[in-house]
N, C-alpha and C positions, 0 to 999 in steps of 0.2 A: 503493499500499499504505501503511494505516495506520502513524503514526509508530511507537507502541508495539510492533507487530508486526515492522516493521524492527528496531528496536533488539533484541529479542529475538533474532532470526535473526542478527545480527551478533554478538551475545555468544556463541550456542551455536557458531557458528562458529570463533570464538577459541579457546573452550575445548575444541574438537575436536582443535585443532594444538598438538604438542609447543612449550613456551618454548624460546627459542634459548639462555637461559641452562641449561636443563635439558639440551639437547643437549651444549652447549660445557661443561659443567661439568667441571672439572678432579677426578682422584681426589682423595680425602681425605689427611688425615695420620693415621699409627693407631701405635699401641704394640705392639710385637711384641718377645716374650719369646725368647732363646735358652737352651738350657741346653747345659753342656759333655757331650760324650760323645764319645771316640776323634776320628777324622778329621772329625766332622760340625762341631764348633765345639770349639774349642781355644786353650790360649795357646800362641802363638809364643815362640822364644827371647828375642826382644827385649821380649817381655811383652805384644805387641800381640794381639788375636784374629783367628782364621783359622779357616778350614774350609768343607767343603761348603755348610753351609747358609747360611754369610753369604755366599759367593760365589753361591749361588742367589738369596737375598733381594736382593743389591744388583740382579743383572742384570735381576730380577723389577719392580724399581723403576724402572730405566731405561726398560724397554719399555712398563711399566703407565701410569708415572706416578704412581702411588701412591709416598707417603713414608712412611717409617717411624722412630718414635722407638724406637731397641732399648734392652734390658735384658737382664740376665744373671740367671736364678732358677734354683731347685732346679725339678726335674720335677713333684714334689709339688704345689708353690705354684703352679706354671702350671696344671696340671688343675683347683685348686680355683679359682682366678681365673677362669678360661675357662667353668667350669659355673656361678660366681655373676655371669656377664656383666660383669665387672669387666677384662677383658683383652681386646684385639682380635683378635691373631693369635699365633701359635707356628708352631713347624717339626716337620718329620718325626714329624709321630703318627700313631699306629696307630688308623682308626677302629673304632668297636664301636656298636652300637644306642643303648646308654646316652650315649654321647659325642654322637653325631649328633642329638641333642636338642636340642641347644646350639651346635653348630659344624658347618659346611660342610667337607669334607675334599677336596683338590685333589692328586692323586697326583703324586708327581716322582721314585720311585725305588723299586725291590724289594730284598728281601735275607733274609737267615733268620738264625737264631741257631745256635752253636755252645756245647757244654758245654767248659768248661775243668776238669779233673781231676788229681788228683795223680797222679803218673806211678805211685807204689807201689800206688794203688788200680784203675788202669787194666786190670790184667791182670783181677783178678776182678771188676771191674763195668764191662765193656764195652760194656754195653747198658742202655740205660733200665729195661727190664725187672730187670735185676740190681741196679743201685741201687736201686730202687723195694723189691725183696725183702731186701735185706741188712739194712735197718730201723735203721741207726745214723748213717750218714754225712749231713752236713749240706749243704744247697746254699743259696749267697746270690743274693738278686733285689734290683733296686732296687726301692723301694715305688712304687706307681702305673704300672710298665712294664707293657708286655703282651709277649706273646712267641710269640703266634703259635697256632694250635688244638691242634697237637701239644704244644708244650711247656706251656702252660696247663692243658692237660687233666693232664699229668704233675705238674705242681707242684700242682695241686687235690689228688692223690692223696698228694704227699708232704706239704702242707699237714695233712692227716687224721692224719698221723703225727708231726706236731710238727717237721717235718725243716726248714723252709723258714724261714732267717734275711732277714727285713726290713730293708733299710739305706738310708739319705738318698739316695746318689747311688754312681754306679760307681765313683769313686775310692776311696770307703769300704769297697767290696766287693772290690776288688784289695787294699787294706791288709789287710783280714780275711783273705783267701786267704792274703797272705804272712804272717800270723802264724800260720797254722794252727787259725784260728777256724771257717772253714768248708771244705769238702773239695770243693765245684764250684761253679762260676761260669759264668753263662750271660753270653755275649757275641756281639756283631754283627761280621760280618769287617771293618768300618769301624773297628772297635776294636781289633782283635788285632794289627797291626803294629804299632803304636805303644807297644800295652801290652807286649807281648814285648820289645820293643827298650827301651824307656824304664823300665822296672820290673826288667828284667833276670831275666824268667821263662822265657827259652827252655829251661832245662834241669829247671823246676820244676812245668810243665806239660805235659798231653798233651791235644790237642785234639782234640775228639770229636763227628764228624758223626752226629747221631742223627735227624735229619730232612733228609735230602738233598733230597726232592722237594717241602719247603715252600719258599712264597714269601710273603714278610710285606708288603703293600703300606705305605709310609710316605708323608706327604701333608703339605702345607700345612694349618693347622688356622685357619679363618676362623670368627669369631664370627657367628651367625646373627643377633644383635639389635643388635649393634654396628657391624657393616659393611653397607651397602646391598647389593641385588641388583645394582645396576650395577656396582659396584666390586669384587665378587667376580667378575662375569664379567671383568673387567679383567684382575684377576690368572689366571683360569683361561686366558684366551686368551694372556696373556705365557707361563705355562708350557707351553702347548699347542706354542706357536712354538719355544721353547727346546729342547723334545723333537724336535721336526720338522727343524730345522735343524743339530742335533748339538751345541749349545752345552751343554746338560747333560752330555752324554758327556764333552765337555772339559772341564767344572767336574769330575765326578768323577773322571777320569783325573790331572789335575792333585795331588789328593790320594792316589789309591790305587793308582794303575798303570792301565795299559790294560786287563788281565786282570778285574780287580774291577770296573772301570767298566763293561765289557760286561755283566758278571752282574746288576748294578745297574740297567741300562735295563729298563724298562716294556716289558711284552708288550704287542701292539698293542690288546688289547680292555682294558686298563688307563689308556690316554692319556686325560687329561683331555678 
């Protein structure tokens, strides 16, 4: 065989095989942003951070080999950075068609919102329809939060009446509620126990379950542009294994108890 042809065939054979460096390449180091919200991520009594999201990320890192440089940011700033491809990952995000243009979502728990209402209003505003028709009372939400199809539709109608107060974070929303500046507040069950206990609101709030059948998927948010496919798959595989062997349930139970941990478990068709 002529030498030029032999060289060409050898080159083609080499190009068709994956390089050993690609196969063995470890997962990269990425920047991941947390945000403070109830049992998901909070500051402990000794000043250190703790929470479901922190434990999930640390176990996922151990299993995948991916390393994370972590920071704490507001939710508004996190979504802004992700949309501008300035951040690699964040936690407990709700997918929407707009967000899926710049990020992949890897689910790891489900939940739903409750309405916290002033006790003196709960008698006559006992349904979402009654609250909407009343025409005066205000509801507070955290800017950039999504709340599931039921509550997002309800809030859309309230916004048309100028009755939604957009706030920077959940702590500010709670403070506004305590001061009487808003009459209702949306909260996840992962926030309720700490909120009622630490803020002394047990006798100042009525918890309304207006969307009992709704389940909202929360997911790891991974930048499509900044995190390669191979590393996104490593993270997906790690979370799938944590779901399968019960590690996710144990993390949930550590922070919110067994009953709520069971409710947070993904249904089979939502497992990544």
